[in-house]
N, C-alpha and C positions, 0 to 999 in steps of 0.2 A: 504494500500500500504506500502511496505517497504520504508525506508527513501531514499535509493539509487534509487529506482524506481521513487520517487518524484523528486529527483535531475535530473534524465535523462529526465523526462517529461518537467521540466522547461527548461533545456538546449535544448530540441528539439522543443520548441515553438518559432516560428519566429516573430509573431506579438509582438511588444514591450509592449504594455499595457496588452495584454493577458499574456505575460510572467510575468510581475510584479504582476498581480492579482493572477495568479496561484501560484507564489512564496509565496505570502502573505497567500493564503488559506492553502497551505501545512505547512507553518510555524505555523499557528494557530492550525492545527491538531496535529503537534508535541508538541506544547506548552500545549494543552489540555491533551494529553496523559501523559506528564510529570507531570502535576498537579495531576493526578491520581496515581502518583508514579509508573508509568509503562513507558516503552519505546517501541516505534514501532520497529519492526525488522529492522536491518540495511540493510540486503539483500546483493546481490553481483552484481547488475546491473552495467555495466560499461558505463561511459559517452562517448558521441561522441568526436572525436578529436577536432572538432570545434562546437560551439553552432550554432543553427539555427539563421538566420538573415533575416530581411525583404529585399525587393528589394531596398528600399531606407533607409538610405542614401547610396550614392556611397562611398566606402571605398578606400581611396587614401594612398599612401606613405605619412608619416607625413610631409615630405619636400614639398609636392605638395598641401597641404591644404592651401587655401587662407588665408592670414593674414588680419584681420580687426581691425580698430581702436576702442578700447573699450569706447572711449568718445562719440560715436554716438549711437543713438538707434539701428541701424543695427549692430553695433559692439557689443553692449550689448546682443542683441538677438543671435548673433553668439557665444558669450561666454556661454550663457545659453545652447545653442545647444551642445556645446563641453562638458559642465559639464554633461548634460543629457546622452551623449554618454558614458562618463566615468562611470556613475552610472548604466547604462544598462549592461555594461561589468562587473561591480562589482557584479551584481546579479548572473551572470553566473560563475564568478570566485569563489564565495563563495559556490554555489551548487557544482561546480566541485571539490573543495577540499574535500567535504563530500563524493563524490563518487569515486574519482580518486585513492585513496590509500587504498583499502580494506585489504591489507596484513600488514599494519602498525597498531598495536593495540593502541587504545586510550581509556581513561576513557570516560564515557558518556558525561561529561562536554564539551569535544571537539565538539561534535555534537550540544549540546545546544548552544554553542557560535556561531558556523558558521551558524546555522539555524537563530538565532537572527540577525546576521549580514546581511544575505541574505534578511530577512524580512525588515530590516531598509533600505537597498539599494533599495528595491522595492518601499518603501514609498518615498524615495528621488526622484526616477525617476518620480513617479506620481506627486509629488510636482513641480518638474521642468517642467513637461508637462503642468501643469496648468499655470506656469509662462510664458512658451512659448506661450500659447494661448492668453495671454494678449498682446503679440506682433504680434498677428494674424499669428502665426506660429505653426508648430507641428514638432516633431522629425522626421527627414528624409528630411526636406526641404533644408538642407545644406549638403554639403559633410562632411565626417568625416575621421579621420585617421585610418589606418588598423593595427597600431602597438600595440593596447591594448591586443590582445590575444597572442602576441609573448612570453611574460613571462610565460604564461600557457603552451605553447608548449615547451618552453625550459626546463621547470621544470616538465614535465609530468611524469618523472620517479624518481623524487627527492623531497620528501615531505619537507625536510629541506630547500632545495633551494626555493621551492614554498613559504614557510613561510617567508624566508629572503627577497625575492624580492617583493612579492605582497603586504602583509600588511606592512612590516617593511621598504620598500623603496618607492613603488609607492603610497600606501595610506598615508604614513607618509608625502610625498610631498604635499598631499592635506592639511595637517595641516599647512604647511608653507605658502601656497598661498591663502587659503580661507579668512583670515582676510582682505587682500587687495581687494579681490573681493567684500566682504561685504561693505567696504568703498566706492567702486566705485558705487554700487547700492544705497547706502545711499545718495551719492552726487546727483544721478539722481532722488531721491525721489521715488524710486520703492520699496515701503514697502513690497509688496507681495514677491518679490525676496529676500529682506533682511531677512524676517522671515524664508523663506525656507532655505536659506544658513546658518542661525544661527542654525536651527535644524540639518542640515547636519554636520556642524562644531562640534557641541557637540557630536553627535553620532559617528562620524568617529574616535574620540579618542579611543573609546572602540574597534573598529575594529583593529586598530594598536596594541592595548594592547593584543588582542587575539593572534595576530601573535607573539608578543614578548613572551607571556606566554607559548605558545605551542612550540615555538622554544627553549626556555630555558628548557622546559620539556624534549624534545628529546635530547638536549645536556647533560642533567643530566643522562638520560638513557644510552647514549653512552660514558659517561665520557669525554666529550669534553669541552674545554674552549669556552663559547658562543661568546665572542668577536672575537677570532681568527677564529672560524667556520663561523661567519657572514661575516667577511672580505673576507675569501676565497670564499664563495658562491656568494657574490655580485660581486666580480671580475670575477667569472666564468660566471655568467648568465646576469648581467646587462649591460655589454658592454660599459659603459662610466663612468667617475667620477661623484660623486654626486655634486650638485650645491647649494651652500649657496645663500641667507640666510636661516637659519633653525629656526623653531619655537621651541626653546629649552625647553620652559615651557611645551608646550603640548606634545612634544616628551618624556620629563621626566615623565609626567603624564601617558603616555602610556607604560612606562617601558623601554625606550631606552635612554641610557646614551650618552653624547656627544662623548665619546671615541669609540663608535660604528660607528658613521657616519662621524665625522670630518676627520679621516685619509683617508676616501674614496673620499675626494675631490681631492686627488692627483692621478696621473696616476698609473696604475698597476705597471709599471716599477719602479716608485719612492717608492712604498710600499714594493717591494721585496728586 
C-alpha cells in the first residue's frame, strides 16, 4: 500500500482499538521498509474531511461536557477518558498531516517523524484503554468534546498553520498539564496510570519537536521569521490567548522558545 492509502484507511476506521492496531501495523510496515533503505510510495490518496468515529462517545460542545472532581475515583476515570479521547484524535491528526498536503514537498524524514508519532499515539491510546479497564470502564462510556478536530478543519489548506496549532500549541499544552496529572494519580496510588502517563509525557516531547522542526523548515524555505509567522498563524487559527503556566523546560527541549508563546497570552488586539 502507498503511505497515503494507509493514512486514509486509519482515518476511515471507526472502531477505536481497531484504528490504533491498524495504525501500529502500518507504522511497522513503514519502519521495516525504511530499515531496508527503501521507502513505500507516498501515493496521492486524499483523506476524508473528518475521521470515522464510533457511535459512542457522544461528542458535545466543550462547554457542555460535565465537569468532574479529579479527587474521586469517578473523577479520575473521567480524566482518563478525556486523555484517551485526546490520544485517539492525535492518531488521526498525525495520519492526516501525512496525507493532507501532497503538493507540499518534504524530505522523507517528515514522513518518518509523523508515522512514528502516529504509532506512539496509538500505543498511548491502548495504554489508556487498559487503565480505563481497571476502573471497569472503556472508551465511549462518557461523553467527550467535539472540539478536537476543529484545528484540523481550520488548517486543512495551510500546512504551516497545521504545524503551528496542532503540535506547537495543542500538544505543547499536554507538556504543561501532564506533570500535574501524574501527581494526582501518584497520590491515588494508581501505579498503572502513573506508568502510562510517564510514557506519554516522555514521548509527547518529540511530537512537539517534530512540529517545531518542520515549521522552522518551511519558514526557512519561505524566508520567513519563524516567531512572527507563528504568532500570526496562532492568532488566525487558535481563536483564544494561550494560558500559562507553561512547562518551559520541556517546551525548550522540544525547540520552542518562551518568546514564541508568552506574547500569545495577550489578546490579539494587544499584540497588534
